[in-house]
C-alpha positions in Angstrom: -1.6 -11.8 17.6 0.5 -8.6 17.5 1.9 -9.6 14.1 -1.6 -9.9 12.7 -2.6 -6.5 13.9 0.7 -5.0 12.5 0.0 -6.8 9.2 -3.5 -5.5 8.9 -2.4 -2.0 9.8 0.3 -2.0 7.2 -2.1 -3.5 4.6 -4.5 -0.6 5.4 -1.7 1.9 4.9 -0.8 0.3 1.6 -4.4 0.5 0.4 -4.6 4.2 1.4 -1.3 4.8 -0.3 -2.6 3.2 -3.5 -5.7 5.4 -3.3 -3.6 8.5 -2.9 -1.3 7.5 -5.7 -4.3 6.9 -8.0 -5.5 10.5 -7.2 -2.1 12.1 -7.7 -1.1 10.0 -10.7 -4.3 9.1 -12.6 -2.2 8.0 -15.6 -0.6 5.1 -13.7 -1.9 1.7 -14.6 -2.8 -1.1 -12.1 0.7 -2.7 -12.3 2.4 0.5 -11.1 -0.2 0.9 -8.4 0.3 -2.7 -7.2 4.1 -2.4 -7.1 3.8 0.9 -5.2 1.3 -0.6 -2.8 3.6 -3.7 -2.2 6.6 -1.4 -1.5 4.6 0.7 1.0 3.3 -2.6 2.6 6.8 -4.0 2.9 8.3 -0.8 4.3 5.5 -0.4 6.9 5.5 -4.1 7.9 9.3 -4.5 8.3 
């Protein structure tokens, strides 16, 4: 159960990070945003 909560929290952080990155770098395309979000998700989950 703790892992599920941790995963949801890190997923939320990843989504927020993608939103912030989109605001800061509007020229980034979706692939850059997804890679950035995955890196943030991996770092927060591990």
